[in-house]
A tleap script that builds the chain and sets N, CA, C and O, in Angstrom:
source leaprc.protein.ff14SB
mol = sequence {
  NMET ARG THR ALA GLN GLN ILE LEU ALA GLU
  ALA ALA VAL ILE ALA VAL VAL GLY ALA SER
  ARG ASP PRO PHE LYS ALA ALA HIE GLY VAL
  PRO LEU GLN MET GLN GLN TYR GLY TRP ARG
  ILE ILE PRO VAL ASN PRO THR VAL ASP GLU
  LEU PHE GLY GLU ARG ALA TYR PRO THR LEU
  ALA ASP ILE PRO HIE PRO VAL ASP LEU VAL
  ASP VAL PHE ARG PRO ALA ALA ASP ALA VAL
  GLN VAL VAL ARG ASP ALA VAL ALA ILE GLY
  ALA PRO ALA VAL TRP LEU GLN LEU GLY ILE
  VAL SER ALA GLU ALA ARG ARG ILE ALA GLU
  GLU ALA GLY ILE ASP TYR VAL GLU ASP ARG
  CYS LEU ILE VAL GLU ARG ALA ALA ALA ASN
  LEU THR ARG LEU CTHR
}
set mol.1.N position { -5.462 -17.024 -0.790 }
set mol.1.CA position { -4.753 -15.859 -0.992 }
set mol.1.C position { -3.181 -15.727 -1.566 }
set mol.1.O position { -2.203 -16.391 -1.223 }
set mol.2.N position { -3.224 -15.184 -2.063 }
set mol.2.CA position { -1.279 -15.115 -2.768 }
set mol.2.C position { -0.751 -14.820 -1.541 }
set mol.2.O position { -1.320 -14.227 -0.624 }
set mol.3.N position { 1.051 -15.530 -1.575 }
set mol.3.CA position { 1.761 -14.690 -0.706 }
set mol.3.C position { 2.557 -13.155 -0.973 }
set mol.3.O position { 2.889 -12.595 -2.018 }
set mol.4.N position { 2.661 -12.857 0.126 }
set mol.4.CA position { 3.487 -11.217 0.131 }
set mol.4.C position { 4.318 -11.417 -1.010 }
set mol.4.O position { 4.464 -10.353 -1.612 }
set mol.5.N position { 4.851 -12.263 -1.477 }
set mol.5.CA position { 5.870 -11.654 -2.582 }
set mol.5.C position { 5.183 -11.568 -3.673 }
set mol.5.O position { 5.222 -10.693 -4.538 }
set mol.6.N position { 4.218 -12.999 -3.573 }
set mol.6.CA position { 3.013 -12.907 -4.974 }
set mol.6.C position { 2.347 -11.780 -5.656 }
set mol.6.O position { 2.155 -11.328 -6.785 }
set mol.7.N position { 2.077 -11.536 -4.341 }
set mol.7.CA position { 1.200 -10.126 -4.041 }
set mol.7.C position { 2.299 -8.746 -5.021 }
set mol.7.O position { 1.922 -8.043 -5.959 }
set mol.8.N position { 3.325 -8.766 -4.520 }
set mol.8.CA position { 4.522 -7.473 -4.883 }
set mol.8.C position { 4.894 -8.700 -6.788 }
set mol.8.O position { 4.344 -8.274 -7.804 }
set mol.9.N position { 5.239 -9.215 -6.835 }
set mol.9.CA position { 5.463 -9.695 -7.697 }
set mol.9.C position { 4.576 -9.453 -9.408 }
set mol.9.O position { 4.854 -9.446 -10.607 }
set mol.10.N position { 3.348 -9.276 -8.453 }
set mol.10.CA position { 2.162 -9.228 -9.395 }
set mol.10.C position { 1.967 -7.824 -10.201 }
set mol.10.O position { 1.876 -7.550 -11.398 }
set mol.11.N position { 1.940 -6.878 -8.710 }
set mol.11.CA position { 1.470 -5.487 -8.249 }
set mol.11.C position { 2.065 -4.640 -9.493 }
set mol.11.O position { 3.239 -5.004 -9.419 }
set mol.12.N position { 2.018 -3.773 -10.555 }
set mol.12.CA position { 2.685 -2.783 -10.544 }
set mol.12.C position { 2.697 -1.154 -10.139 }
set mol.12.O position { 3.614 -0.332 -10.166 }
set mol.13.N position { 0.640 -0.989 -9.574 }
set mol.13.CA position { 0.901 0.559 -9.145 }
set mol.13.C position { 0.070 0.037 -7.331 }
set mol.13.O position { -0.723 -0.871 -7.081 }
set mol.14.N position { 0.614 0.927 -6.541 }
set mol.14.CA position { 0.882 0.740 -5.715 }
set mol.14.C position { 0.245 2.019 -4.629 }
set mol.14.O position { 1.028 2.726 -3.995 }
set mol.15.N position { -1.141 2.175 -4.537 }
set mol.15.CA position { -1.406 3.359 -3.317 }
set mol.15.C position { -1.039 2.812 -2.064 }
set mol.15.O position { -0.967 1.673 -1.602 }
set mol.16.N position { -0.630 5.045 -1.259 }
set mol.16.CA position { 0.018 3.820 -0.152 }
set mol.16.C position { -0.369 5.439 0.821 }
set mol.16.O position { -0.112 6.643 0.827 }
set mol.17.N position { -1.181 4.342 1.575 }
set mol.17.CA position { -2.196 5.640 2.474 }
set mol.17.C position { -1.505 5.657 3.415 }
set mol.17.O position { -1.106 4.704 4.084 }
set mol.18.N position { -1.209 7.324 3.601 }
set mol.18.CA position { -0.625 7.470 4.941 }
set mol.18.C position { 1.060 7.734 4.205 }
set mol.18.O position { 2.027 7.878 4.953 }
set mol.19.N position { 1.164 7.757 3.140 }
set mol.19.CA position { 2.670 8.371 2.579 }
set mol.19.C position { 2.661 9.319 3.225 }
set mol.19.O position { 1.672 9.948 3.601 }
set mol.20.N position { 4.266 9.628 3.525 }
set mol.20.CA position { 4.731 11.361 4.221 }
set mol.20.C position { 5.627 11.595 3.274 }
set mol.20.O position { 6.120 10.903 2.382 }
set mol.21.N position { 5.797 13.077 3.747 }
set mol.21.CA position { 6.458 14.380 2.937 }
set mol.21.C position { 7.899 14.106 3.928 }
set mol.21.O position { 8.876 14.802 3.652 }
set mol.22.N position { 7.987 13.382 4.749 }
set mol.22.CA position { 9.191 13.730 5.917 }
set mol.22.C position { 9.612 12.754 5.575 }
set mol.22.O position { 9.045 11.672 5.727 }
set mol.23.N position { 11.186 13.002 4.799 }
set mol.23.CA position { 12.027 11.867 4.503 }
set mol.23.C position { 12.363 11.068 5.807 }
set mol.23.O position { 12.466 9.851 5.655 }
set mol.24.N position { 12.563 11.607 7.156 }
set mol.24.CA position { 13.006 10.851 7.804 }
set mol.24.C position { 11.614 9.354 8.927 }
set mol.24.O position { 11.553 8.719 9.980 }
set mol.25.N position { 10.986 9.561 7.876 }
set mol.25.CA position { 9.639 8.180 8.414 }
set mol.25.C position { 10.118 7.371 7.156 }
set mol.25.O position { 10.763 7.484 6.114 }
set mol.26.N position { 9.134 6.167 8.183 }
set mol.26.CA position { 9.511 4.798 7.118 }
set mol.26.C position { 8.423 5.093 5.810 }
set mol.26.O position { 8.704 4.634 4.703 }
set mol.27.N position { 7.377 5.757 5.983 }
set mol.27.CA position { 6.481 6.306 5.559 }
set mol.27.C position { 6.474 6.986 4.461 }
set mol.27.O position { 5.432 7.023 3.808 }
set mol.28.N position { 7.611 7.661 4.024 }
set mol.28.CA position { 8.187 7.910 3.059 }
set mol.28.C position { 9.478 7.500 1.999 }
set mol.28.O position { 9.557 7.497 0.771 }
set mol.29.N position { 10.474 7.148 3.120 }
set mol.29.CA position { 11.471 5.990 2.998 }
set mol.29.C position { 10.946 4.470 1.643 }
set mol.29.O position { 11.541 4.094 0.634 }
set mol.30.N position { 10.008 4.121 2.092 }
set mol.30.CA position { 9.675 2.946 1.716 }
set mol.30.C position { 8.589 2.487 0.470 }
set mol.30.O position { 8.488 1.482 -0.234 }
set mol.31.N position { 7.896 3.667 0.577 }
set mol.31.CA position { 7.211 3.518 -1.149 }
set mol.31.C position { 8.418 4.574 -2.153 }
set mol.31.O position { 8.391 4.596 -3.383 }
set mol.32.N position { 9.111 5.139 -1.558 }
set mol.32.CA position { 10.417 6.371 -2.229 }
set mol.32.C position { 11.336 4.715 -3.218 }
set mol.32.O position { 11.592 4.533 -4.408 }
set mol.33.N position { 11.523 4.006 -2.193 }
set mol.33.CA position { 12.369 3.040 -2.412 }
set mol.33.C position { 11.870 2.124 -3.332 }
set mol.33.O position { 12.672 1.749 -4.188 }
set mol.34.N position { 10.029 1.388 -3.386 }
set mol.34.CA position { 9.363 0.912 -4.103 }
set mol.34.C position { 9.426 1.647 -5.312 }
set mol.34.O position { 9.253 0.981 -6.333 }
set mol.35.N position { 9.585 2.584 -5.411 }
set mol.35.CA position { 9.138 3.465 -6.996 }
set mol.35.C position { 10.417 3.329 -7.194 }
set mol.35.O position { 10.558 3.345 -8.417 }
set mol.36.N position { 11.520 3.194 -6.647 }
set mol.36.CA position { 12.963 2.922 -7.412 }
set mol.36.C position { 13.626 1.421 -7.803 }
set mol.36.O position { 14.651 0.966 -8.310 }
set mol.37.N position { 12.559 1.034 -7.320 }
set mol.37.CA position { 12.583 -0.310 -8.104 }
set mol.37.C position { 11.490 -0.869 -9.217 }
set mol.37.O position { 11.096 -2.001 -9.496 }
set mol.38.N position { 11.190 0.435 -9.717 }
set mol.38.CA position { 9.862 0.049 -11.141 }
set mol.38.C position { 8.577 0.098 -10.373 }
set mol.38.O position { 7.778 -0.316 -11.212 }
set mol.39.N position { 7.848 0.371 -9.211 }
set mol.39.CA position { 6.197 0.166 -8.697 }
set mol.39.C position { 6.031 1.691 -8.996 }
set mol.39.O position { 6.725 2.605 -8.550 }
set mol.40.N position { 4.830 1.783 -9.954 }
set mol.40.CA position { 4.093 3.490 -9.387 }
set mol.40.C position { 3.721 3.014 -8.236 }
set mol.40.O position { 3.335 1.929 -7.801 }
set mol.41.N position { 4.031 4.638 -7.616 }
set mol.41.CA position { 3.597 4.571 -6.347 }
set mol.41.C position { 2.387 5.941 -6.401 }
set mol.41.O position { 2.349 6.807 -7.275 }
set mol.42.N position { 1.682 5.851 -5.488 }
set mol.42.CA position { 0.221 6.857 -5.544 }
set mol.42.C position { 0.104 7.198 -4.329 }
set mol.42.O position { -0.764 6.604 -3.690 }
set mol.43.N position { 0.784 8.069 -3.743 }
set mol.43.CA position { 0.416 8.257 -2.647 }
set mol.43.C position { -0.992 9.020 -2.085 }
set mol.43.O position { -1.490 10.031 -2.582 }
set mol.44.N position { -1.398 8.411 -1.145 }
set mol.44.CA position { -2.985 8.965 -0.539 }
set mol.44.C position { -3.002 9.788 0.785 }
set mol.44.O position { -3.311 9.275 1.860 }
set mol.45.N position { -2.628 11.182 0.630 }
set mol.45.CA position { -2.393 12.018 1.985 }
set mol.45.C position { -3.464 12.871 1.556 }
set mol.45.O position { -3.798 12.763 0.376 }
set mol.46.N position { -4.247 13.941 2.495 }
set mol.46.CA position { -4.875 14.755 1.915 }
set mol.46.C position { -4.247 16.282 2.717 }
set mol.46.O position { -4.827 17.306 3.080 }
set mol.47.N position { -2.842 15.857 2.769 }
set mol.47.CA position { -2.063 17.246 3.057 }
set mol.47.C position { -1.259 17.712 2.415 }
set mol.47.O position { -0.472 18.622 2.675 }
set mol.48.N position { -1.497 16.697 0.889 }
set mol.48.CA position { 0.116 17.393 0.083 }
set mol.48.C position { -0.864 17.160 -1.332 }
set mol.48.O position { -1.889 16.485 -1.412 }
set mol.49.N position { -0.268 17.856 -2.269 }
set mol.49.CA position { -0.214 18.028 -3.866 }
set mol.49.C position { 0.608 16.900 -4.355 }
set mol.49.O position { -0.044 15.963 -4.815 }
set mol.50.N position { 1.887 16.783 -4.358 }
set mol.50.CA position { 2.253 15.531 -4.976 }
set mol.50.C position { 3.191 14.958 -4.043 }
set mol.50.O position { 3.357 15.613 -3.013 }
set mol.51.N position { 3.713 14.101 -4.141 }
set mol.51.CA position { 4.903 13.226 -3.643 }
set mol.51.C position { 5.382 12.062 -4.367 }
set mol.51.O position { 4.587 11.281 -4.890 }
set mol.52.N position { 6.740 11.893 -4.428 }
set mol.52.CA position { 7.290 11.380 -5.028 }
set mol.52.C position { 7.643 10.987 -6.777 }
set mol.52.O position { 8.177 10.030 -7.337 }
set mol.53.N position { 6.933 12.479 -7.312 }
set mol.53.CA position { 6.846 12.682 -8.534 }
set mol.53.C position { 5.412 12.600 -8.877 }
set mol.53.O position { 4.998 13.181 -9.881 }
set mol.54.N position { 4.566 11.865 -8.052 }
set mol.54.CA position { 3.537 11.511 -8.599 }
set mol.54.C position { 2.507 12.675 -7.487 }
set mol.54.O position { 2.890 13.100 -6.397 }
set mol.55.N position { 1.089 13.003 -8.188 }
set mol.55.CA position { 0.265 13.692 -7.943 }
set mol.55.C position { -0.412 13.281 -6.465 }
set mol.55.O position { -1.288 12.448 -6.698 }
set mol.56.N position { -0.344 13.504 -5.321 }
set mol.56.CA position { -1.263 12.854 -4.203 }
set mol.56.C position { -3.045 12.735 -4.052 }
set mol.56.O position { -3.770 13.245 -4.905 }
set mol.57.N position { -3.351 12.326 -3.391 }
set mol.57.CA position { -4.829 12.375 -3.451 }
set mol.57.C position { -5.425 12.215 -1.782 }
set mol.57.O position { -4.877 11.711 -0.802 }
set mol.58.N position { -5.997 12.493 -1.846 }
set mol.58.CA position { -7.052 12.975 -0.156 }
set mol.58.C position { -7.265 11.743 0.168 }
set mol.58.O position { -7.074 11.419 1.340 }
set mol.59.N position { -7.704 10.782 -0.781 }
set mol.59.CA position { -8.467 9.653 -0.730 }
set mol.59.C position { -8.875 8.459 -1.362 }
set mol.59.O position { -9.717 8.802 -2.193 }
set mol.60.N position { -8.686 6.985 -1.410 }
set mol.60.CA position { -8.421 5.471 -2.265 }
set mol.60.C position { -9.476 6.251 -3.103 }
set mol.60.O position { -9.212 6.626 -4.245 }
set mol.61.N position { -10.600 6.470 -2.546 }
set mol.61.CA position { -11.954 6.647 -3.573 }
set mol.61.C position { -11.368 7.795 -4.994 }
set mol.61.O position { -11.534 7.573 -6.193 }
set mol.62.N position { -10.639 9.069 -4.339 }
set mol.62.CA position { -10.316 10.016 -5.391 }
set mol.62.C position { -9.257 9.560 -6.866 }
set mol.62.O position { -9.012 10.163 -7.911 }
set mol.63.N position { -8.842 8.280 -6.349 }
set mol.63.CA position { -7.945 7.820 -7.594 }
set mol.63.C position { -8.496 7.354 -9.001 }
set mol.63.O position { -9.312 6.439 -9.116 }
set mol.64.N position { -8.026 7.997 -9.950 }
set mol.64.CA position { -9.390 8.294 -11.235 }
set mol.64.C position { -8.841 6.511 -11.954 }
set mol.64.O position { -9.362 6.275 -13.044 }
set mol.65.N position { -7.966 5.468 -11.445 }
set mol.65.CA position { -7.411 4.628 -12.344 }
set mol.65.C position { -7.240 3.481 -10.959 }
set mol.65.O position { -7.123 3.766 -9.767 }
set mol.66.N position { -7.271 2.231 -11.558 }
set mol.66.CA position { -7.319 0.939 -10.769 }
set mol.66.C position { -5.868 0.873 -9.936 }
set mol.66.O position { -4.897 1.528 -10.315 }
set mol.67.N position { -5.839 0.134 -8.927 }
set mol.67.CA position { -4.665 -0.009 -8.388 }
set mol.67.C position { -4.360 -1.343 -7.658 }
set mol.67.O position { -5.271 -1.826 -6.985 }
set mol.68.N position { -3.210 -1.964 -7.723 }
set mol.68.CA position { -2.859 -3.077 -7.273 }
set mol.68.C position { -2.867 -3.767 -5.842 }
set mol.68.O position { -3.156 -4.877 -5.396 }
set mol.69.N position { -2.338 -2.370 -5.270 }
set mol.69.CA position { -2.179 -2.538 -4.180 }
set mol.69.C position { -2.416 -1.375 -3.165 }
set mol.69.O position { -2.121 -0.199 -3.379 }
set mol.70.N position { -3.007 -1.882 -2.001 }
set mol.70.CA position { -3.105 -0.692 -1.192 }
set mol.70.C position { -2.468 -0.942 -0.191 }
set mol.70.O position { -2.912 -1.820 0.549 }
set mol.71.N position { -1.247 -0.269 0.157 }
set mol.71.CA position { -0.120 -0.152 1.509 }
set mol.71.C position { -0.694 0.761 2.409 }
set mol.71.O position { -1.410 1.630 1.911 }
set mol.72.N position { -0.574 0.754 3.336 }
set mol.72.CA position { -1.092 0.985 4.646 }
set mol.72.C position { 0.008 1.692 5.517 }
set mol.72.O position { 0.951 0.933 5.741 }
set mol.73.N position { 0.159 3.144 6.156 }
set mol.73.CA position { 1.161 4.007 7.288 }
set mol.73.C position { 0.242 4.562 7.969 }
set mol.73.O position { 0.337 5.747 8.288 }
set mol.74.N position { -1.023 3.648 8.380 }
set mol.74.CA position { -1.966 4.187 9.505 }
set mol.74.C position { -1.636 3.519 10.487 }
set mol.74.O position { -0.930 2.513 10.569 }
set mol.75.N position { -2.370 4.330 11.534 }
set mol.75.CA position { -2.315 3.114 13.088 }
set mol.75.C position { -3.319 2.071 12.606 }
set mol.75.O position { -4.047 2.145 11.616 }
set mol.76.N position { -3.235 1.249 13.348 }
set mol.76.CA position { -4.148 -0.173 13.553 }
set mol.76.C position { -5.727 0.580 13.372 }
set mol.76.O position { -6.424 0.287 12.401 }
set mol.77.N position { -6.187 1.555 14.398 }
set mol.77.CA position { -7.362 2.004 13.982 }
set mol.77.C position { -8.199 2.680 13.133 }
set mol.77.O position { -9.408 2.911 13.137 }
set mol.78.N position { -7.108 2.996 12.261 }
set mol.78.CA position { -7.457 3.528 11.236 }
set mol.78.C position { -7.115 2.434 9.920 }
set mol.78.O position { -7.298 2.703 8.732 }
set mol.79.N position { -6.680 1.395 10.358 }
set mol.79.CA position { -6.678 0.046 8.904 }
set mol.79.C position { -7.991 -0.548 8.367 }
set mol.79.O position { -8.301 -1.100 7.311 }
set mol.80.N position { -8.720 -0.187 9.630 }
set mol.80.CA position { -10.195 -0.692 9.476 }
set mol.80.C position { -11.459 -0.447 8.636 }
set mol.80.O position { -12.425 -1.176 8.412 }
set mol.81.N position { -11.098 1.065 8.156 }
set mol.81.CA position { -11.520 2.200 7.292 }
set mol.81.C position { -11.169 1.584 6.264 }
set mol.81.O position { -11.879 0.845 5.584 }
set mol.82.N position { -9.378 2.020 5.994 }
set mol.82.CA position { -8.815 1.882 4.738 }
set mol.82.C position { -8.964 0.846 3.732 }
set mol.82.O position { -9.013 1.013 2.514 }
set mol.83.N position { -9.056 -0.679 4.640 }
set mol.83.CA position { -9.647 -1.530 3.798 }
set mol.83.C position { -11.420 -1.222 3.592 }
set mol.83.O position { -11.748 -0.490 2.659 }
set mol.84.N position { -12.200 -1.646 4.245 }
set mol.84.CA position { -13.157 -1.014 3.427 }
set mol.84.C position { -13.083 0.120 2.419 }
set mol.84.O position { -13.896 0.143 1.495 }
set mol.85.N position { -12.248 0.968 2.531 }
set mol.85.CA position { -12.273 2.147 1.158 }
set mol.85.C position { -11.629 0.695 0.355 }
set mol.85.O position { -12.398 0.095 -0.396 }
set mol.86.N position { -10.610 0.319 0.491 }
set mol.86.CA position { -9.747 -0.641 -0.420 }
set mol.86.C position { -10.634 -1.123 -1.427 }
set mol.86.O position { -10.674 -0.931 -2.643 }
set mol.87.N position { -11.713 -2.149 -0.224 }
set mol.87.CA position { -12.845 -2.893 -0.808 }
set mol.87.C position { -13.496 -2.232 -1.777 }
set mol.87.O position { -13.351 -2.640 -2.929 }
set mol.88.N position { -14.297 -1.145 -1.534 }
set mol.88.CA position { -14.834 -0.221 -2.634 }
set mol.88.C position { -14.386 -0.125 -4.062 }
set mol.88.O position { -15.041 -0.243 -5.097 }
set mol.89.N position { -12.802 0.177 -3.823 }
set mol.89.CA position { -12.186 0.490 -5.154 }
set mol.89.C position { -12.098 -0.196 -6.210 }
set mol.89.O position { -12.056 0.207 -7.372 }
set mol.90.N position { -12.055 -1.662 -5.655 }
set mol.90.CA position { -12.097 -2.908 -6.038 }
set mol.90.C position { -10.294 -3.671 -5.955 }
set mol.90.O position { -9.733 -4.465 -6.710 }
set mol.91.N position { -9.955 -3.166 -5.027 }
set mol.91.CA position { -8.185 -2.889 -4.898 }
set mol.91.C position { -8.156 -4.672 -4.912 }
set mol.91.O position { -9.202 -5.224 -4.571 }
set mol.92.N position { -7.334 -5.276 -5.183 }
set mol.92.CA position { -7.148 -6.946 -4.902 }
set mol.92.C position { -6.643 -7.322 -3.912 }
set mol.92.O position { -7.066 -8.326 -3.339 }
set mol.93.N position { -5.066 -6.237 -3.215 }
set mol.93.CA position { -4.893 -6.801 -2.077 }
set mol.93.C position { -4.888 -5.429 -1.421 }
set mol.93.O position { -5.177 -4.328 -1.890 }
set mol.94.N position { -4.299 -5.956 0.343 }
set mol.94.CA position { -4.375 -4.722 1.055 }
set mol.94.C position { -2.800 -5.397 1.926 }
set mol.94.O position { -2.553 -6.565 2.226 }
set mol.95.N position { -1.954 -4.140 2.145 }
set mol.95.CA position { -0.562 -4.428 2.578 }
set mol.95.C position { -0.713 -3.835 4.217 }
set mol.95.O position { -0.113 -2.789 3.971 }
set mol.96.N position { -0.956 -3.742 5.270 }
set mol.96.CA position { -0.619 -3.394 6.406 }
set mol.96.C position { 0.736 -3.038 6.839 }
set mol.96.O position { 1.258 -4.115 7.125 }
set mol.97.N position { 1.571 -2.105 7.036 }
set mol.97.CA position { 2.898 -2.182 7.056 }
set mol.97.C position { 3.407 -2.520 8.393 }
set mol.97.O position { 2.666 -2.367 9.364 }
set mol.98.N position { 4.803 -3.039 8.554 }
set mol.98.CA position { 5.777 -3.477 10.028 }
set mol.98.C position { 4.853 -2.580 11.060 }
set mol.98.O position { 4.680 -1.361 11.059 }
set mol.99.N position { 4.270 -3.678 12.018 }
set mol.99.CA position { 3.562 -3.399 13.307 }
set mol.99.C position { 2.398 -2.846 13.575 }
set mol.99.O position { 1.896 -2.564 14.663 }
set mol.100.N position { 1.722 -2.614 11.718 }
set mol.100.CA position { 0.027 -2.729 11.946 }
set mol.100.C position { -0.990 -3.733 11.885 }
set mol.100.O position { -1.524 -3.904 10.789 }
set mol.101.N position { -1.356 -4.427 12.853 }
set mol.101.CA position { -2.200 -5.573 12.257 }
set mol.101.C position { -3.183 -5.041 12.981 }
set mol.101.O position { -3.158 -4.138 13.817 }
set mol.102.N position { -4.167 -5.785 12.517 }
set mol.102.CA position { -5.699 -5.530 12.816 }
set mol.102.C position { -7.067 -6.669 12.330 }
set mol.102.O position { -7.430 -6.950 11.188 }
set mol.103.N position { -7.675 -7.209 13.786 }
set mol.103.CA position { -8.167 -8.253 13.379 }
set mol.103.C position { -9.340 -7.939 12.821 }
set mol.103.O position { -9.733 -8.960 12.257 }
set mol.104.N position { -10.136 -7.041 12.673 }
set mol.104.CA position { -11.249 -6.175 12.437 }
set mol.104.C position { -10.836 -6.151 10.786 }
set mol.104.O position { -11.619 -6.705 10.014 }
set mol.105.N position { -9.908 -5.666 10.376 }
set mol.105.CA position { -8.855 -5.047 9.091 }
set mol.105.C position { -8.832 -6.569 8.396 }
set mol.105.O position { -9.579 -6.790 7.443 }
set mol.106.N position { -8.280 -7.217 8.718 }
set mol.106.CA position { -8.205 -9.224 8.143 }
set mol.106.C position { -9.774 -9.359 7.993 }
set mol.106.O position { -10.265 -9.480 6.871 }
set mol.107.N position { -10.517 -9.337 9.074 }
set mol.107.CA position { -11.787 -10.178 8.768 }
set mol.107.C position { -12.211 -9.524 7.575 }
set mol.107.O position { -12.293 -10.131 6.508 }
set mol.108.N position { -12.544 -8.063 7.730 }
set mol.108.CA position { -13.205 -7.391 6.418 }
set mol.108.C position { -12.573 -7.791 5.050 }
set mol.108.O position { -13.401 -8.020 4.167 }
set mol.109.N position { -11.418 -7.901 4.752 }
set mol.109.CA position { -10.366 -8.242 3.741 }
set mol.109.C position { -11.130 -9.617 3.424 }
set mol.109.O position { -11.945 -9.713 2.506 }
set mol.110.N position { -10.822 -10.545 4.177 }
set mol.110.CA position { -10.852 -12.276 3.903 }
set mol.110.C position { -12.389 -12.216 3.663 }
set mol.110.O position { -12.682 -13.121 2.882 }
set mol.111.N position { -13.786 -11.298 4.139 }
set mol.111.CA position { -14.923 -11.416 3.461 }
set mol.111.C position { -15.256 -10.502 2.262 }
set mol.111.O position { -16.288 -10.373 1.603 }
set mol.112.N position { -14.221 -9.996 2.205 }
set mol.112.CA position { -14.126 -9.569 0.708 }
set mol.112.C position { -13.551 -10.481 -0.100 }
set mol.112.O position { -14.264 -10.332 -1.092 }
set mol.113.N position { -12.871 -11.214 -0.355 }
set mol.113.CA position { -12.557 -12.101 -0.896 }
set mol.113.C position { -10.720 -11.009 -1.185 }
set mol.113.O position { -10.243 -11.479 -2.218 }
set mol.114.N position { -9.954 -10.112 -0.746 }
set mol.114.CA position { -8.976 -9.619 -1.120 }
set mol.114.C position { -8.007 -10.181 -0.390 }
set mol.114.O position { -8.313 -10.566 0.738 }
set mol.115.N position { -6.513 -10.366 -0.905 }
set mol.115.CA position { -5.561 -11.178 -0.572 }
set mol.115.C position { -4.953 -9.129 0.943 }
set mol.115.O position { -4.960 -7.898 0.943 }
set mol.116.N position { -4.644 -10.174 1.688 }
set mol.116.CA position { -3.910 -9.630 2.966 }
set mol.116.C position { -2.818 -9.505 3.549 }
set mol.116.O position { -1.888 -10.289 3.359 }
set mol.117.N position { -2.783 -8.905 4.027 }
set mol.117.CA position { -0.479 -8.694 4.809 }
set mol.117.C position { -0.737 -8.259 5.380 }
set mol.117.O position { -1.739 -7.582 5.153 }
set mol.118.N position { 0.016 -8.185 6.962 }
set mol.118.CA position { -0.121 -7.254 7.934 }
set mol.118.C position { 1.225 -7.384 8.814 }
set mol.118.O position { 1.814 -8.457 8.679 }
set mol.119.N position { 1.499 -6.934 9.237 }
set mol.119.CA position { 2.764 -6.508 10.127 }
set mol.119.C position { 4.115 -7.184 9.153 }
set mol.119.O position { 4.811 -8.108 9.574 }
set mol.120.N position { 4.315 -6.525 7.795 }
set mol.120.CA position { 5.670 -7.278 7.108 }
set mol.120.C position { 5.595 -5.513 6.060 }
set mol.120.O position { 4.582 -5.008 5.575 }
set mol.121.N position { 6.966 -4.993 6.012 }
set mol.121.CA position { 7.254 -4.097 5.721 }
set mol.121.C position { 7.935 -4.372 3.972 }
set mol.121.O position { 9.022 -4.857 3.659 }
set mol.122.N position { 7.048 -3.958 3.264 }
set mol.122.CA position { 7.283 -3.928 1.361 }
set mol.122.C position { 8.653 -4.435 0.933 }
set mol.122.O position { 9.081 -5.440 0.365 }
set mol.123.N position { 9.160 -3.315 1.446 }
set mol.123.CA position { 10.676 -3.268 1.270 }
set mol.123.C position { 11.341 -5.061 1.624 }
set mol.123.O position { 11.585 -5.853 0.714 }
set mol.124.N position { 11.520 -5.370 3.055 }
set mol.124.CA position { 11.873 -6.328 2.795 }
set mol.124.C position { 11.288 -7.306 2.166 }
set mol.124.O position { 11.989 -8.314 2.082 }
set mol.125.N position { 10.064 -7.384 1.607 }
set mol.125.CA position { 9.628 -9.021 1.165 }
set mol.125.C position { 10.087 -8.202 0.223 }
set mol.125.O position { 10.114 -8.958 -0.747 }
set mol.126.N position { 10.473 -7.148 -0.156 }
set mol.126.CA position { 11.333 -6.966 -2.610 }
set mol.126.C position { 12.191 -7.543 -2.309 }
set mol.126.O position { 12.442 -8.604 -2.881 }
set mol.127.N position { 13.361 -6.827 -0.787 }
set mol.127.CA position { 14.576 -7.627 -0.897 }
set mol.127.C position { 14.977 -9.276 -0.697 }
set mol.127.O position { 15.902 -9.902 -1.215 }
set mol.128.N position { 14.065 -9.674 0.126 }
set mol.128.CA position { 13.999 -11.387 -0.107 }
set mol.128.C position { 13.846 -12.549 -1.224 }
set mol.128.O position { 14.256 -13.704 -1.348 }
set mol.129.N position { 13.029 -11.636 -1.990 }
set mol.129.CA position { 12.363 -11.949 -3.130 }
set mol.129.C position { 12.857 -11.845 -4.300 }
set mol.129.O position { 12.554 -12.363 -5.375 }
set mol.130.N position { 14.104 -10.707 -3.807 }
set mol.130.CA position { 14.963 -9.772 -5.217 }
set mol.130.C position { 13.589 -9.219 -6.183 }
set mol.130.O position { 13.791 -9.800 -7.249 }
set mol.131.N position { 13.087 -8.899 -6.248 }
set mol.131.CA position { 12.241 -8.681 -7.367 }
set mol.131.C position { 12.121 -7.386 -7.169 }
set mol.131.O position { 12.225 -6.805 -6.089 }
set mol.132.N position { 11.775 -6.663 -8.803 }
set mol.132.CA position { 11.976 -5.573 -9.014 }
set mol.132.C position { 10.820 -5.614 -10.247 }
set mol.132.O position { 10.314 -6.658 -10.659 }
set mol.133.N position { 10.396 -3.769 -10.932 }
set mol.133.CA position { 9.636 -4.046 -11.821 }
set mol.133.C position { 10.421 -3.779 -12.761 }
set mol.133.O position { 9.906 -3.996 -13.858 }
set mol.134.N position { 11.793 -3.273 -12.811 }
set mol.134.CA position { 12.507 -2.739 -13.897 }
set mol.134.C position { 12.922 -3.452 -14.863 }
set mol.134.O position { 13.634 -4.398 -14.527 }
set mol.135.N position { 12.684 -3.299 -16.152 }
set mol.135.CA position { 13.149 -4.003 -16.987 }
set mol.135.C position { 14.672 -3.787 -17.863 }
set mol.135.O position { 15.021 -4.612 -18.708 }
savepdb mol mol.pdb
quit
């Protein structure tokens, strides 16, 4: 298993499940900041057509290209299905944001052999490691 910082360093495309159009929510600010540091953010939200200048998709299965990381801004109860969906699309890693923990989601990820992070924030880990994808 890669560390959280290794996952971020090696990822270029992040699908954000539960990305929000509300600028006051972490599910908006976190992906936007990651985008500003050079990651491509693919919003996954069935109620919007576009976020962060990118087409939004209703589900992970609807994304027509590979993703390096699935970032989850959904309640822990929803994380289990999101991890199943991430495994189904061949995502190499799943990240549950700060405050989201699921033993069942962890078990599914481990059984599938994909990297798994929970209860941690992308922007905190990015800043701690001073990571950027900008050239």
